[in-house]
C-alpha positions in Angstrom: -4.8 5.1 7.3 -6.0 3.8 3.9 -7.7 6.9 2.6 -4.7 9.2 3.4 -2.4 6.7 1.6 -4.5 6.7 -1.5 -4.6 10.5 -1.5 -0.9 10.7 -1.0 -0.1 8.3 -3.9 -2.4 10.2 -6.2 -0.6 13.5 -5.4 3.0 12.2 -5.1 3.3 9.5 -7.8 2.1 10.9 -11.1 3.2 7.8 -13.0 0.2 5.9 -11.4 -2.7 6.1 -13.8 -5.2 5.0 -11.2 -5.2 4.6 -7.4 -8.1 2.7 -6.1 -9.2 0.6 -3.1 -10.2 -2.9 -2.1 -13.6 -2.9 -3.7 -12.1 -2.1 -7.1 -9.4 -4.7 -6.7 -12.0 -7.4 -5.8 -14.0 -6.4 -8.9 -11.1 -7.0 -11.3 -12.2 -9.6 -13.9 -9.8 -8.7 -16.7 -6.4 -7.3 -17.3 -6.6 -3.6 -16.7 -6.1 -1.3 -19.7 -4.4 1.5 -17.6 -0.9 1.0 -16.4 0.6 1.3 -13.9 -2.1 1.3 -11.3 -2.2 0.8 -7.5 -4.8 -0.6 -5.2 -4.6 0.3 -1.5 -6.3 -1.8 1.1 -6.2 -2.7 4.8 -4.2 -5.8 5.4 -3.9 -6.4 9.2 -4.2 -4.6 12.5 -2.5 -5.8 15.6 -2.5 -4.5 19.1 -0.5 -4.8 22.3 -1.7 -5.0 25.8 -3.2 -2.2 27.9 -0.1 -0.8 29.6 -1.8 1.4 32.2 -2.8 0.5 35.7 -6.4 0.8 36.9 -8.3 3.9 35.8 -7.1 4.2 32.2 -6.4 2.5 29.0 -3.5 2.8 26.6 -2.8 0.3 23.8 -0.3 0.5 21.0 -1.8 -0.6 17.6 -0.1 -1.2 14.3 -2.0 -1.0 11.0 -0.6 -2.6 7.9 -1.8 -1.4 4.5 -1.2 -3.4 1.3 -0.4 -1.6 -1.9 -0.8 -3.8 -5.0 0.9 -2.2 -8.0 -0.1 -3.6 -11.4 2.0 -2.8 -14.4 1.7 -3.9 -18.0 4.1 -3.3 -20.8 2.3 -3.7 -24.1 5.6 -4.1 -25.9 6.3 -7.4 -24.1 3.7 -10.1 -23.6 6.0 -12.2 -21.4 6.3 -9.5 -18.7 10.1 -8.9 -18.7 9.8 -5.3 -19.7 7.0 -4.8 -17.2 9.1 -6.2 -14.4 11.9 -3.7 -15.3 9.5 -0.8 -15.5 7.8 -1.9 -12.3 10.9 -1.3 -10.2 10.8 2.4 -11.0 7.1 2.7 -9.9 7.7 0.6 -6.7 10.5 3.0 -5.7 8.3 6.0 -6.3 5.6 4.5 -4.1 8.1 3.8 -1.4 9.6 7.3 -1.7 6.1 8.8 -1.3 5.1 6.7 1.8 8.2 5.7 3.8 8.8 8.3 6.6 5.5 10.1 6.0 3.0 10.5 8.8 -0.4 9.5 7.6 -2.6 11.0 10.3 -2.2 13.1 13.5 -1.1 10.9 16.3 0.4 8.2 14.1 4.0 7.3 13.6 5.9 7.5 10.3 5.1 4.8 7.8 7.7 2.0 7.3 7.8 -0.6 4.6 7.5 -4.1 5.9 7.8 -6.4 2.9 7.3 -6.6 -0.8 6.9 -9.4 -3.3 5.7 -10.4 -6.8 2.1 -11.3 -6.2 1.2 -12.4 -9.7 2.6 -12.4 -13.2 0.3 -13.3 -16.1 -0.8 -11.9 -19.5 2.1 -9.4 -19.6 1.0 -7.9 -16.2 3.2 -8.0 -13.2 1.5 -7.4 -9.8 3.6 -6.3 -6.9 2.4 -6.4 -3.3 4.1 -4.1 -0.8 3.1 -3.8 2.9 3.4 -0.5 4.8 3.0 -0.1 8.5 2.2 2.7 10.9 1.4 2.7 14.6 -0.6 4.8 17.1 -1.7 4.7 20.7 -5.4 4.1 21.6 -6.2 5.9 24.8 -9.2 6.1 27.1 -9.5 7.6 30.5 
């Protein structure tokens, strides 16, 4: 689900200057020059029980993706303007993902939660969790 989300954000949210993944996020060692940017990574997967009798297997799974949006407003080193601008970007990301089906056989994406993850050096980092579900089947 992560790859399709990154592709969707690149196509649907032109305000994002960069959409990258977990490896790029982990490699951050300085305040990014581009803004706003998003990092999409797997967060958690959970599954239910096999709900078929003998002879088959069917299990509902939910995958949660984390989208970290970093925004910097160079006019304001305290982060107030960045926080105001961030709201517009977060709404655009939600508009692009909520209700969209990421892959064949998956349900529409829902938003699960969002929060300020970090705020320093004029950069505001927002974490939003998005969830979709599918059925694993084996016969």
